[in-house]
C-alpha positions in Angstrom: -0.1 -0.2 -0.1 1.3 3.5 -0.9 2.2 6.2 1.7 -0.4 8.9 1.6 1.1 12.5 0.9 1.3 14.3 4.1 0.8 17.9 4.8 3.0 19.1 7.3 1.7 21.5 10.1 3.8 24.2 11.4 4.3 22.4 14.8 5.8 19.1 12.9 8.2 21.2 11.2 9.1 23.0 14.5 10.3 19.6 15.8 12.4 19.2 12.8 14.0 22.4 13.2 14.6 21.5 17.0 15.9 18.0 16.0 14.2 17.1 19.1 12.9 13.7 20.4 9.5 14.4 19.3 10.8 14.9 15.7 12.6 11.5 16.3 9.3 9.8 17.1 7.6 11.7 14.0 10.3 10.0 12.2 10.0 6.8 13.4 6.3 6.6 12.8 5.9 8.7 9.5 9.3 8.5 8.0 8.9 12.1 6.2 12.3 12.6 5.3 12.1 9.5 2.9 8.3 9.5 2.2 7.1 9.2 -1.4 5.5 11.2 -2.3 7.5 14.0 -0.8 5.7 15.6 2.0 4.4 19.3 1.5 3.8 22.1 3.8 1.6 25.3 3.3 3.0 28.7 2.3 1.4 29.9 5.7 3.6 27.6 7.6 6.5 29.1 6.1 5.7 32.4 7.7 4.7 30.9 11.0 7.9 29.1 11.3 9.7 32.3 10.3 7.8 34.2 13.0 8.4 31.7 15.5 12.3 31.8 15.1 12.2 35.7 15.6 10.0 35.2 18.6 12.0 32.5 20.3 15.5 33.9 19.0 16.6 31.3 17.3 20.4 31.1 16.8 22.5 30.6 13.5 22.3 26.9 13.5 18.8 26.6 14.4 17.9 29.1 11.4 20.1 27.0 9.1 18.6 23.8 10.0 15.2 25.7 9.6 16.1 26.8 6.0 17.3 23.2 5.1 13.9 21.7 6.3 12.0 24.5 4.4 14.0 23.6 1.2 13.8 19.7 1.7 10.0 19.6 2.0 7.8 21.1 -1.0 5.8 24.3 -0.3 2.7 24.8 -1.6 1.6 28.3 -2.7 -1.5 30.4 -2.9 -1.6 29.4 -6.6 -2.2 26.0 -5.7 -5.5 24.9 -7.7 -8.5 25.2 -5.9 -7.0 26.8 -2.6 -9.2 29.7 -2.3 -12.4 27.6 -3.0 -11.2 25.3 -0.4 -10.5 27.9 2.0 -14.0 29.4 1.4 -15.6 26.0 1.8 -13.7 24.9 5.0 -14.5 28.6 6.7 -18.2 28.0 5.8 -18.3 24.6 7.0 -16.5 25.1 10.1 -18.6 27.9 11.2 -21.9 26.1 10.3 -20.6 23.3 12.8 -19.8 26.0 15.4 -16.1 25.9 15.2 -14.2 29.1 14.6 -10.8 28.0 13.1 -7.9 30.5 12.9 -7.0 31.9 9.3 -3.8 30.4 9.1 -5.2 27.0 10.0 -8.0 27.5 7.6 -5.2 28.1 5.1 -3.3 25.0 6.1 -6.6 22.9 6.2 -7.5 24.2 2.5 -3.9 23.3 1.4 -4.4 19.5 2.5 -8.0 19.4 1.1 -6.9 20.7 -2.4 -3.9 18.2 -2.5 -6.0 15.5 -1.2 -3.1 15.3 1.6 -3.2 13.7 5.2 -2.7 16.4 7.4 0.0 15.7 10.1 -0.2 17.8 13.0 -0.2 18.0 16.6 -2.9 20.4 17.1 -6.6 19.3 17.9 -7.8 22.4 16.0 -8.5 20.1 13.0 -10.0 17.1 14.9 -13.4 18.2 13.8 -12.4 17.7 10.0 -11.0 14.4 10.2 -13.2 12.3 8.2 -15.4 14.8 6.9 -13.2 16.7 4.4 -9.8 15.8 5.6 -7.8 12.8 6.8 -6.0 14.2 9.8 -3.4 12.3 12.1 -2.6 13.8 15.1 0.7 13.1 16.9 1.2 13.4 20.7 1.8 16.8 22.3 0.8 20.3 21.2 3.2 23.2 20.3 1.0 25.8 22.0 1.5 24.1 25.4 5.5 23.5 24.8 7.3 26.7 25.3 10.7 26.9 23.5 13.2 25.2 25.3 16.1 27.5 26.8 19.7 27.4 25.6 18.9 26.3 22.4 
């Protein structure tokens, strides 16, 4: 059976940049560095990751790792076919179901939807979409509750 196309959420790429134990677990479970088709991330994730690097004052080594990660995986852009329509569909659906998604999460979900990709995340924010319009795989942890480790 072929592996699914994975769309990597921002929190997954944060672990890749940190090269932490969570990233090691993700590599063991999903093998994103060797996966075919090659995993993808949203253009929004690019901005979020760079913002986090500034907020957390990442040093030169971690910035270099971030650039490597961003170049290694494929970036879906705003020009991805159907992404704007998918954004509108997901926004309307989430509101109808009583969920208010953050705008960045909407773009990430829309990207996964357009690419028919499995969204790999730590966020519970996408759970209500799992099996409805998306395949969502949530790994352990949540980046929002895990502050940047000091001294890195």
